[in-house]
Structures are given as C-alpha cells and as structure tokens.
C-alpha positions in Angstrom: -0.2 -0.3 -0.1 1.7 3.2 -1.2 1.5 6.7 1.2 -1.2 8.2 -1.3 -3.6 5.2 -1.0 -2.9 5.5 2.6 -3.9 8.6 3.2 -7.1 8.5 0.8 -8.1 6.0 3.0 -7.8 7.4 6.2 -9.3 10.6 4.6 -12.4 9.2 3.1 -13.0 6.6 6.9 -12.5 10.0 8.8 -14.9 12.0 6.4 -17.6 9.1 6.5 -17.5 9.9 10.7 -17.7 13.9 10.2 -20.5 13.3 7.9 -22.0 10.8 10.2 -22.1 13.1 13.0 -23.1 16.4 11.6 -25.7 15.2 9.0 -26.3 11.5 9.2 -26.7 10.7 12.8 -26.5 7.0 12.5 -24.4 6.9 15.5 -21.3 4.5 13.5 -18.6 5.3 16.0 -21.2 3.8 19.1 -22.2 0.6 17.2 -18.2 0.1 15.5 -17.2 0.8 19.0 -19.7 -1.9 21.1 -18.6 -4.3 18.6 -14.8 -3.7 19.2 -16.1 -4.4 22.8 -18.0 -8.1 21.9 -14.8 -8.9 19.8 -12.1 -8.0 22.2 -14.6 -9.7 24.7 -15.1 -12.9 22.3 -11.2 -13.2 21.8 -10.2 -13.2 25.6 -13.0 -15.6 26.4 -10.9 -18.2 23.8 -7.4 -17.2 25.7 
C-alpha cells in the first residue's frame, strides 16, 4: 500500500465519521465501538 493510498483511505474514513456526526446521525462510532468491545471479549474468552 502506498502512502498516497493510505492517506486517501484515512481521509475517506474520517470524512464518513464527520458526515455521520453532523448530517446522518447514525451513531456509527458508538456502533463500531460496541462491536469492537464484543470482539475483544470474544477473543479474551478463547485465550
């Protein structure tokens, strides 16, 4: 992955979260945070 492609992906992801916060109101950050915690708990179980 080139640096240019990485920067474009970061800007797209950050842009989505900004758009979600100000316009869409989907609370995608909360949803993804909860799913990340579920994944961590699932992986901790298998440790």
